[in-house]
VEXDREN-2710 file (C-alpha; in Angstrom, 1 decimal):
% VEXDREN-2710
k/r/px/py/pz
1/MET/8.6/-23.1/30.1
2/ASP/6.9/-26.1/28.5
3/GLY/8.6/-25.7/25.0
4/THR/5.6/-24.3/23.2
5/LYS/6.2/-21.3/21.0
6/MET/4.1/-18.2/21.5
7/ALA/2.9/-16.4/18.3
8/GLN/4.6/-13.1/17.8
9/LYS/2.3/-10.1/18.1
10/SER/2.1/-7.2/15.7
11/THR/4.0/-4.1/16.7
12/ILE/1.9/-1.0/16.8
13/TYR/3.0/2.2/15.0
14/LYS/1.3/5.6/15.2
15/ALA/1.4/7.9/12.2
16/GLU/0.1/11.4/11.7
17/LEU/-0.2/11.5/7.9
18/SER/-0.8/14.9/6.3
19/VAL/-1.8/14.6/2.7
20/SER/-1.8/17.5/0.2
21/ASP/-2.9/16.0/-3.1
22/MET/-3.1/18.9/-5.6
23/ASP/-4.1/16.5/-8.3
24/ARG/-7.3/15.4/-6.5
25/HIS/-7.8/18.6/-4.4
26/TYR/-7.6/16.5/-1.2
27/TYR/-6.1/18.0/1.9
28/GLU/-6.4/16.2/5.1
29/THR/-4.5/14.9/8.1
30/HIS/-5.1/11.3/9.2
31/LYS/-4.1/9.9/12.6
32/LEU/-3.4/6.3/11.8
33/THR/-2.6/3.2/13.9
34/VAL/-0.6/0.7/11.8
35/ALA/0.0/-2.8/13.0
36/LYS/3.3/-4.2/11.6
37/HIS/3.0/-7.9/11.3
38/PRO/6.1/-9.8/12.6
39/SER/6.8/-11.1/9.0
40/GLU/6.4/-7.6/7.5
41/THR/9.4/-5.5/6.6
42/TYR/9.6/-1.7/7.4
43/GLU/9.6/-1.1/3.6
44/ARG/6.3/-2.9/3.2
45/MET/4.7/-1.1/6.2
46/MET/5.8/2.3/4.8
47/LEU/4.6/1.4/1.4
48/ARG/1.1/0.7/3.0
49/LEU/1.3/4.2/4.4
50/LEU/2.3/5.7/1.1
51/ALA/-0.6/3.8/-0.7
52/PHE/-2.9/5.2/1.9
53/ALA/-1.7/8.8/1.2
54/LEU/-2.0/8.3/-2.6
55/HIS/-5.6/7.2/-2.3
56/ALA/-6.6/8.9/0.9
57/SER/-10.3/9.5/1.6
58/GLU/-12.7/9.5/4.5
59/ARG/-13.6/5.8/4.0
60/LEU/-10.2/4.3/3.1
61/GLU/-8.9/2.0/5.8
62/PHE/-6.4/-0.7/6.5
63/SER/-7.8/-4.2/6.5
64/LYS/-6.4/-7.3/8.2
65/GLY/-4.1/-7.4/5.2
66/ILE/-1.1/-9.7/5.5
67/SER/-2.7/-12.0/8.0
68/THR/-5.7/-12.8/5.7
69/ASP/-5.8/-14.0/2.1
70/ASP/-9.2/-12.7/1.2
71/GLU/-8.6/-9.1/2.1
72/PRO/-6.4/-6.5/0.5
73/ASP/-4.0/-4.3/2.5
74/LEU/-6.3/-1.3/2.2
75/TRP/-9.9/-0.9/1.0
76/GLU/-12.6/1.6/0.6
77/LYS/-16.2/0.4/1.0
78/SER/-19.3/2.2/-0.1
79/LEU/-22.0/3.1/2.4
80/ASN/-23.9/-0.1/1.3
81/GLY/-20.9/-2.3/2.0
82/GLU/-19.6/-2.8/-1.5
83/THR/-15.9/-2.6/-2.1
84/ASP/-15.1/0.4/-4.2
85/LEU/-11.3/0.3/-4.0
86/TRP/-9.1/-2.7/-3.3
87/ILE/-5.4/-1.9/-2.8
88/ALA/-2.9/-4.8/-2.4
89/LEU/0.9/-4.8/-2.1
90/GLY/3.2/-7.4/-3.4
91/LEU/3.1/-10.0/-6.2
92/PRO/-0.3/-11.6/-6.2
93/SER/-1.0/-14.7/-8.3
94/GLU/-3.1/-14.4/-11.4
95/LYS/-5.9/-16.3/-9.5
96/LEU/-5.8/-13.7/-6.7
97/LEU/-5.9/-10.8/-9.3
98/ARG/-8.9/-12.4/-10.9
99/GLN/-10.7/-12.8/-7.6
100/SER/-9.8/-9.2/-6.5
101/CYS/-11.1/-7.7/-9.7
102/GLY/-14.4/-9.6/-9.2
103/LYS/-14.8/-8.2/-5.7
104/ALA/-14.1/-4.5/-6.2
105/LYS/-14.9/-1.7/-8.6
106/THR/-11.2/-0.6/-8.7
107/VAL/-8.2/-2.7/-7.9
108/ILE/-4.7/-1.3/-7.5
109/ILE/-1.6/-3.4/-7.0
110/TYR/1.6/-1.9/-5.7
111/SER/4.3/-4.4/-6.7
112/TYR/7.8/-4.1/-5.3
113/GLY/10.9/-6.3/-5.1
114/GLY/13.1/-5.3/-8.0
115/LYS/13.9/-8.2/-10.3
116/SER/11.3/-10.5/-8.7
117/ALA/8.6/-7.9/-9.4
118/GLU/9.7/-7.8/-13.1
119/VAL/9.6/-11.6/-13.4
120/TRP/6.2/-11.6/-11.7
121/TRP/4.8/-9.0/-14.1
122/ASP/6.2/-10.8/-17.2
123/LYS/4.4/-13.9/-15.9
124/VAL/1.0/-12.4/-15.2
125/GLN/0.8/-9.4/-17.6
126/ASN/-0.9/-11.1/-20.5
127/GLY/-3.6/-12.6/-18.1
128/THR/-4.5/-9.1/-16.8
129/THR/-5.5/-7.5/-20.1
130/ARG/-9.2/-8.4/-19.6
131/PHE/-9.3/-6.7/-16.2
132/LYS/-10.4/-3.1/-17.1
133/ASN/-10.7/-2.2/-13.3
134/LEU/-7.0/-3.2/-12.6
135/SER/-4.0/-0.9/-12.2
136/VAL/-0.5/-2.1/-11.5
137/MET/2.1/0.3/-10.1
138/ASN/5.6/-0.7/-9.3
139/MET/7.9/0.8/-6.6
140/SER/11.6/0.7/-7.1
141/GLU/13.8/-1.1/-4.6
142/THR/15.6/2.3/-3.9
143/ASN/12.3/4.0/-3.1
144/CYS/11.2/1.1/-0.9
145/ALA/14.5/1.1/1.0
146/GLN/14.3/4.9/1.5
147/LEU/10.7/4.7/2.7
148/GLY/11.7/1.9/5.2
149/ASP/14.4/4.2/6.6
150/LEU/11.7/6.7/7.6
151/ALA/9.9/4.2/9.8
152/SER/9.7/4.9/13.6
153/ARG/7.1/4.0/16.2
154/SER/5.7/7.5/16.2
155/MET/5.8/9.3/12.9
156/GLN/4.6/12.6/11.4
157/LEU/4.6/12.3/7.6
158/GLN/3.8/14.9/5.1
159/VAL/2.9/13.7/1.6
160/ASN/2.6/16.2/-1.2
161/ILE/1.3/15.1/-4.6
162/GLN/1.3/17.3/-7.7
163/ASP/1.2/16.3/-11.4
164/GLY/1.8/12.7/-10.4
165/ASP/5.0/13.6/-8.5
166/VAL/5.1/12.4/-4.9
167/MET/7.2/14.0/-2.1
168/VAL/7.3/12.4/1.3
169/SER/8.8/14.3/4.2
170/VAL/9.5/13.4/7.8
171/GLY/11.2/16.1/9.8
172/ASP/14.2/17.4/7.8
173/THR/14.2/14.4/5.5
174/MET/12.6/14.7/2.0
175/LEU/12.1/11.9/-0.3
176/TYR/10.8/11.9/-3.9
177/VAL/9.0/8.7/-4.8
178/THR/8.1/7.7/-8.3
179/PRO/5.7/4.8/-8.8
180/SER/6.0/3.3/-12.3
181/ARG/2.6/2.5/-14.0
182/TRP/2.8/-1.0/-15.5
183/LYS/-1.0/-1.2/-16.2
END
């Protein structure tokens, strides 16, 4: 060995995601390949899957995400290549929020991280009032931890959505998830 470090590779996860969204009348099963970046937690990876389920469509797809600054975690592009939906996870800067809102018709941020998410929102909230195409949802630390516990290399997830309530089930485990709408 010559002492040089090899870059860690992403770990591949397979997910069969069955979505029953009574609110949007969307019922479909998606076979997904999810690349978990070495710096990504199980909680964040599972939150990406949940965000996919909450906005599932034929054209919704994972982007390069965490490894690129100019792409969201998920996006939906129109047939002519315009970005209709931009979904990002985490606590983006106000500059990144502004850029995202300029690139897409609809931008949805899923923040997480407990107290750090609250501090982030207090800091950027006033600057987001002008973005009519921006929604901010927050996931509790408890829900994120519970989602992370469901992660496995090969998963079969069922997500049921009705009246804004979200139930995620894997095998015999059922989890009720409640994203809080901040904007």
